[in-house]
GUVEXLO-130811 format. One record per atom (N, C-alpha, C): residue in one letter; y, z, x. Coordinates in steps of 0.05 Angstrom, whole numbers, plus 5000, padded with zeros to 4 digits. Last residue first. Layout:
BEGIN
AYZX;...
END
This chain:
BEGIN
D304867927028;D302967977049;D301268227041;T306067536969;T306367796983;T304167817004;L308366886968;L306167066964;L306467306981;P315566816953;P313066756968;P310866956962;Y318966696893;Y318166886913;Y315566796927;Y320566356853;Y321066266881;Y319766456901;E319766616805;E318366356809;E318566266838;Q323267036805;Q320467086814;Q318866836818;L327966856782;L327766866811;L324866896821;K326666916728;K327166646738;K326966646768;R326167476723;R323867306719;R324267026730;E331567616732;E329467696751;E326967526748;D334067386688;D334967306715;D332767376735;R331567646645;R331267356648;R331967276677;W333468176655;W330568116655;W330067826659;R338868116647;R337968196673;R334868136676;R338967986592;R339967796612;R338967856640;L336768446570;L335368196567;L336267986587;I340768816583;I338068846596;I336468586593;E344968596552;E345168626581;E342468646594;S343368616499;S343768356512;S343968376542;I343569146485;I340969026490;I341268756504;K348869486520;K347869316498;K345169206505;P348070156548;P348869876548;P347869726524;P350670806527;P348370616532;P349370326531;R355671156560;R354971006537;R352670806543;Y357371826580;Y356371566586;Y355371426561;G358872346565;G360772136562;G359871856569;R355172736563;R357172756585;R359172526584;K351772576525;K353572796518;K355772836539;R349072196555;R350872106533;R352772326525;N346072516588;N348272366599;N350172256578;L342372716551;L344172906564;L346572756576;A339872236537;A341372386516;A343272586529;G337472096586;G339571926574;G341172066553;I333772506589;I335972496609;I338272316599;E330572366545;E331772626547;E334172626566;F328871846559;F330471886535;F331972156536;L325871976604;L328171796607;L329971826582;T321872286581;T323772416599;T326272236603;R319071886555;R320272096539;R322472246555;Y317271616599;Y319271486582;Y320571686563;Q313672006620;Q315771886636;Q317971776618;W310072096578;W311772316587;W314172206603;M307571606578;M309071676555;M310971906562;L304971626628;L306971416623;L308671486599;T301472066619;T303572076640;T305771866635;K298171876577;K299872116573;K302072126593;I295671456605;I297471396582;I299271636576;A292871766643;A294771556651;A296771496629;V289672086611;V291672216628;V293772006637;S286471706587;S288071876570;S290272006587;L283771486631;L285671316616;L287571496599;R283471896690;R282571826663;R284671666648;A282471756758;A284271816736;A283071736710;N279471586800;N278271796783;N280171886760;R282471226828;R280071126815;R278871336796;D289471266814;D287171376828;D284571296813;W293671116783;W291970896793;W289770996812;I296671556773;I295071456751;I293171226759;H299771656816;H297171796816;H295471686793;L304771426811;L302571266822;L299871396821;S309071386761;S307671596776;S305071466785;E313670836766;E311170956755;E310271186773;S320370626749;S318370736767;S315870836751;S324670426723;S322070296717;S319870406734;A329070706743;A328170766716;A325470646710;S327670636811;S329070796792;S327770796765;N325770696880;N325470566854;N326570746832;I327370606942;I327870806922;I327770656895;E323370477001;E324770386977;E325270636960;V322470737050;V322170447048;V323770347024;I324571267088;I324571157062;I324470857063;E320871697129;E322371447129;E322271327100;L320572357154;L320072177131;L321971937134;D320272797188;D319972527199;D319372327177;R317773287141;R318873217167;R318372927175;G315673587100;G318073427095;G319373337120;Q310873837107;Q313173977117;Q315873827112;K307473457087;K307673707073;K310073877082;L308273057127;L308973007098;L309373277084;A306173297172;A308973227172;A309973187143;D300773337156;D302373577161;D305373527160;I299472797153;I299472957128;I301073217133;S303972387192;S301472547188;S301772697162;P308472057191;P306572037213;P303972177209;F310571657133;F310371917148;F308271897169;K314671327085;K312771317108;K312871587122;I315471287014;I316171397041;I313971367060;D318571116958;D316371026974;D317071097003;L320771516905;L321171436933;L318571346945;R322571406839;R320471446858;R321271346886;G326671746789;G325671526804;G323471596823;Y332472036765;Y329671956757;Y328871726774;Y337672146777;Y336072356764;Y333172286761;F343772086809;F341071976809;F339172196799;E349172206819;E348272146792;E345472016791;P349171996887;P350672106864;P349472016837;I344672196932;I345271956916;I346672056890;D343572676953;D345472516968;D345872236955;L339572886925;L342172986918;L344372836933;M335272666952;M336072546927;M338772646917;L334772977000;L335172687001;L336372586975;Q333973486980;Q336173436998;Q336873146999;N329273406951;N331673476937;N334173426954;I325773306994;I326273096975;I328873156959;R325973817018;R326873587033;R327573357013;D323774146978;D326574196988;D327673957002;T318673926975;T320473916952;T323373956960;L316674057025;L316973777018;L318973746994;E316674617021;E318174487042;E318674187035;D313274716978;D316074786976;D317774646997;T308974126970;T309574396980;T312574456975;I303873726950;I306673796944;I307074086952;L298573606955;L300173606980;L303073686975;H296173566907;H295673806921;H297273826947;G297473046891;G298973266880;G298573526895;G295572546905;G296172736926;G297772976916;D290972076885;D292672296875;D293072496898;R291071456917;R289671706913;R291671926905;F290370756917;F292070986912;F290271226907;I290170166954;I288570386944;I290370636941;A292169486937;A292269736953;A290769956939;G292469016908;G289869116916;G289869356934;C297168866888;C296168706910;C293468806920;C298569246851;C297768986841;C296768806863;H300069676886;H297669686870;H296669416861;S302069566953;S302669556925;S300069546909;I303869567010;I301969746997;I302669776968;S303668987044;S305369127024;S303569307007;F298768837069;F301068957084;F302869117065;V291868827061;V294468837047;V296568967065;L287668817096;L287668627074;L290368617060;R286468847165;R288068957143;R288368747121;Y280668977200;Y282368757189;Y283768847164;A278569267257;A279469327230;A281369117221;K273069107297;K275869057291;K276469107262;G267569177305;G269269407307;G272169367301;R266668517326;R265368767321;R267368997325;E271068027298;E269668157320;E268768437313;I269867617244;I271467837254;I269867997275;V269866937237;V268167167243;V269867387256;E273266587186;E273366697213;E271466927215;N273766407135;N271366317150;N271266427178;L278666607119;L276266697105;L273666627120;N283666477138;N281966637156;N279266707143;A286666227100;A286366087126;A284366227144;D286666597057;D285266347055;D284666217082;H288767077046;H287467047072;H285766787073;R291167046996;R292667147018;R291467087046;T286866876965;T289066696969;T290766786993;A283267326967;A282467056977;A284866876983;Y285067806945;Y285267766974;Y284767486983;L284467806890;L286967896901;L287367836930;H279167646882;H281367466873;H284067546883;Q276268086899;Q276467856916;Q278667666908;L275268586880;L277968496879;L278368246896;E270268756888;E270968736860;E273768616857;G270168776943;G268468586930;G269168546901;A273269216955;A274468956959;A272768736945;R269469636943;R271869596928;R272969316930;R264869516976;R264669616949;R267169566932;D264268907013;D265469177011;D265469266981;R262468397011;R260468607015;R261668887011;A266868077008;A264968076985;A263068306987;I269168187057;I270568257033;I268568277010;L265367977092;L266068257094;L267468347069;T265467437077;T262967587073;T263667887073;A270567287093;A269767257065;A267367427058;L270267367148;L271967537132;L271167527103;T263367317169;T265967217164;T267667407148;S259267707214;S260067627187;S262867507186;V258967847268;V257167647257;V258267537231;G262168267283;G261668057302;G259867837293;D263568597243;D261068667256;D260368457277;G269968877222;G268168667231;G265668767244;V271969217165;V271469247194;V269369037202;V277469177120;V274669127125;V274269137156;Y282269587085;Y281269457109;Y278369377105;P287969727045;P285069687048;P284469527073;S292870217054;S292269937058;S289169907060;Y294170737007;Y292570637030;Y292570337030;K298271246990;K297970956986;K296570847011;L298171826951;L297771706977;L297071416973;A302872076905;A300371926910;A300371816938;L305472576865;L305372466892;L302672316895;S309972796815;S307572656822;S307772576851;E314573086811;E312773096788;E310072956794;I318673476845;I316673266850;I314673286828;R324873646814;R322073706819;R320673446828;G331673846832;G329673716816;G326873796824;S337574266826;S335374136841;S333374026821;P341374436790;P342074416819;P339974286836;E342574086729;E340774246746;E341474216775;G345973716707;G346773996706;G344974176722;P340873266689;P343673316693;P344373606689;R334473386719;R336073356695;R338973416701;R330473006762;R332373226760;R333973176735;V324372786790;V326072806766;V327973056769;Y320372336827;Y322272556827;Y323872546801;F314572166861;F316072136836;F317772386831;V312871836918;V313772106909;V315572076884;G307871526950;G309771496928;G310371766916;A306871447021;A306471606996;A308571516976;E303371207078;E305571177058;E304771347034;P302171047146;P301671217123;P304071217104;E304470737190;E303270597167;E302870787143;W310870837221;W308170917215;W307070757191;S315770617226;S314570717251;S311570777246;A317070007189;A316770297192;A315370377217;L321569497207;L318869577202;L318569877207;K327869427175;K326369507199;K323469577190;Q329168867131;Q328969157137;Q327269217161;V332968467091;V331568477117;V331568767126;I332968247026;I333368467043;I331668437068;I336467716991;I334067837003;I334868077020;D338967386933;D339267576955;D336567676965;S341366726914;S339566956912;S339767136936;G344566296927;G345666516911;G343866756907;E339565796927;E342265876934;E343266096915;P332666036925;P334965856917;P337665976926;Y327866116979;Y329566216958;Y331866026950;A324965917021;A323565936996;A325466006973;S327965957067;S327765697054;S326465707027;L327066467085;L329666407073;L329466147057;Y321966377108;Y322366567086;Y324866507071;D322966027150;D321165947128;D321566117104;A326266367181;A327366117170;A325666017147;L322366747195;L324666827180;L325966587166;Q318966427226;Q317966547201;Q320266647183;Q322566327267;Q321566107251;Q320366207225;Q323366827290;Q325666687277;Q324666467259;S317667257274;S319267067291;S321566957275;H314867577239;H314467617268;H316267447286;I315067937180;I316167707194;I316067757224;Q311668087122;Q312168177150;Q312767937166;K314268057056;K312967927079;K313668067105;V314168086986;V314568237011;V312968097034;G313767866935;G315367726955;G315667866981;S312968476900;S313068186899;S314768076921;G312169026893;G311468906918;G311768606919;R313969166842;R311069166847;R310369006872;C319868756841;C318468996834;C315468946840;G326568526856;G323668506857;G322368766850;L332068316885;L331068356858;L328068316858;D331568216940;D333168446931;D332468516902;P325168066969;P327367996951;P328868246942;K324168207039;K323368237011;K325768156993;C321568277104;C323368147086;C322368177058;V321168667163;V320168627136;V322368477120;L319368497231;L320968627211;L319868557184;P316968547299;P316668457271;P318468627253;Y323968437314;Y321368337304;Y319068507315;Q328668967299;Q327368777317;Q324868667303;I334669297285;I332269177273;I331168957292;G339469537295;G337169627310;G334569517299;R343869317272;R342569537257;R340069637271;D345168907306;D347069137304;D345769377289;S340968567294;S341068697320;S342868937320;I342268397244;I339968567246;I339868707273;R346968097257;R347068327239;R344668507242;A345067697291;A347067887301;A347168137283;A341467437257;A340567547283;A342467757293;L344167207215;L342667447210;L341867587236;Q346266757239;Q348066957229;Q346667227224;E341466487250;E343266567272;E345166787263;V339666387198;V338066567216;V339766657239;Q343566037182;Q343366297169;Q341766487186;R342365607215;R344965737218;R344966017205;D337565467193;D337665557221;D340265707227;V339065287143;V337565537145;V337565637173;N345765077130;N343165027143;N341665287148;E348865357072;E348765297100;E345965227109;V348865547022;V348365257024;V348265177053;S345366187024;S347766017021;S346965717024;I342866797002;I342166527010;I344566337004;C345267397027;C345367217004;C344866927014;H342267967052;H343167697058;H343067527033;N342868637076;N342668457053;N343668177061;V339169037121;V341468867115;V340868697091;W337069687143;W336769447127;W339369287127;P333170237168;P335470057170;P334969787157;L330170657120;L329770487142;L331970277144;I333471247101;I332670977093;I332370797118;A335671687125;A332771677123;A331771397114;D341171637120;D339971637147;D336971597146;A341871677066;A342471417079;A341171407106;C340372217061;C338772007048;C339271737061;S344272497088;S341472497098;S339772287086;G349772107067;G348672327083;G345872287093;T348171697009;T349971807029;T348472007047;A346871116970;A345871346985;A347871437006;Q348870656950;Q349970896938;Q349071146953;R346070266976;R348870286982;R350070546971;F340970326952;F341370376981;F344270426987;V341970146901;V341570436905;V341770506934;E342769606914;E344769756898;E344470056902;S338569386940;S340869446956;S342869616941;K335169246899;K334469476916;K336869576931;G338669026840;G337768996868;G337069256881;V336368966776;V338269106793;V337069106821;G332668786738;G334868616746;G336968746762;V331369416706;V330569136713;V333068986720;M333069956712;M330569886698;M329569606706;G337570196732;G335770076751;G333169986738;A340670356691;A339170566704;A337270456725;V343969916679;V341469956663;V339570156676;P346870016743;P346769856718;P343969876705;L347570686764;L346170436767;L346270276741;N349871146748;N351370996768;N350070726774;P346171396713;P348571256702;P350171096723;N340171406700;N341471406726;N344171256722;A339871366644;A338671596658;A339671626686;I341570966613;I343671126626;I342571376639;L337270756589;L338570596609;L341170716620;P335171046547;P334171096574;P335670956596;L338070806502;L338871066513;L337771126541;T337370356473;T337770326502;T338570586515;L337070466420;L334770326432;L334970326462;S338971036386;S339670856408;S337170726420;R337771486356;R339671296346;R340671116368;H333771836368;H336271866383;H338471666375;R329771656332;R330571936333;R333271976346;A329371116346;A330271186319;A331171476318;A327571176399;A330071036394;A331171106366;L322671416390;L324771576403;L327471446399;F319870976367;F320071236353;F322471396364;L320270596408;L321470536382;L321870796366;W317370866448;W320170786453;W321570736426;Q312270886427;Q313771136430;Q316771076433;L310970346431;L311070466405;L312670726406;G311170286487;G312970136470;G313170256442;V306970626503;V309670686511;V311670536494;P302470366481;P303270626471;P306170706478;I302869886514;I303169876485;I303870146474;Y302069886569;Y304669986559;Y304969956529;M297169666581;M297569956587;M300070066573;L298269146566;L296369296551;L296669596556;W301868966603;W302768986576;W300869156559;M298868946650;M300769166647;M301669196618;P291868836646;P294568736644;P296568956638;W287869286688;W288569166662;W291269036664;F286169526734;F287469266736;F287569126709;E284170026717;E286070016739;E287569746741;F280470166680;F283070056669;F284969996691;F276270376707;F275670146690;F278270016679;S277770476777;S277570566750;S277370326731;V273470276831;V275970256816;V275570386789;A268770516849;A270470376868;A273270336856;K266371166832;K267270906824;K268970776846;G261971516879;G263471486854;G264371206849;G262771456951;G261371526926;G263171496902;H267471746998;H265571546988;H264271646963;K274371857009;K271771967002;K270071746991;L278071677065;L277471607037;L274671707030;P281372157106;P279271967101;P278971917071;P288672187109;P286072307104;P283872097100;M292571867160;M291671887132;M289072037130;G293271817214;G295071997200;G294372037171;P291471137221;P291771407234;P293871567219;A288770847161;A290870847182;A290871127195;V281570807157;V284170857145;V286170867168;H274970577144;H277370567161;H279870617146;N270270557116;N271470817120;N273970817138;N267270167065;N268770177089;N270170447092;E260970117043;E263470247036;E264970297062;I257069527024;I257769747042;I260369877032;E251469176999;E254069286994;E254569517013;M248168607022;M248168897022;M250968997018;
END
């Protein structure tokens, strides 16, 4: 019997039932979704006489943060209220030292930043939630560090105070005193709820949405698939609320208020020369989100960001493609304005090198929680 789970994190609106569980294109290969974007890129490159013009949209970031640029790079550039809103973090470079010694060194640093277990670890170079783990002990931290090659960087970050999360897509053009929230999406962790009889595998298979995405959850929960989940217990299927991991996104454009826009502008103006990107933010309640109050920044994504509302189950493919094409057209427009200000687009060889470096590191990333 197929069921529709109704459990959501406290502070999040209920998920509406009925209709489609997923959109028909929601889990297409990314290259397929981006074919129109690629064709548009070539057209705009010819018009602007530069193939890499979008890579100066955020000119203080190498290649505008498109690929191969660490999360710590934009964190370090944040000042004032933005730096205060980012969840406390430390960067660690994997060394040749014994991993237990590295954990000891990290212990003092994370303590100074007020970070306690459980905490979050993620690769500094990463996208779409790759390699994100919730860490509960020093042994788990040691295991996490052991997965990475010497010279690679990770971020250790404080666990957010709240589970509710939103992706806020922000654009400001050079010379403008403020920007706009162009998209807002609510990001839900999927759950199944135990009945005291069924195994986790059965609960997943029986759920309307999770049942269609069993391949995304089975490996992550392999050790617990035969466990009977006690009656009424909500079992979280995804910790990192990332689309490719099976998280649920809902268009939250109706939640954009003047108060939230003012707060996001205040935060983003505290990053010099930042014009285009998405904030992944935690918040305690919908009212707090609309008021721009008590926001915690998990990540600030830059030129490769997506407007996450396109992954709403009710989004139309035409709207999703139109949104992606608008995003990259906007990158070209901002890049053109920055070129007039004296910034020069990078060589193609630089972005290819950064892309290869990131792809090589992804081979080592542990499975995302």
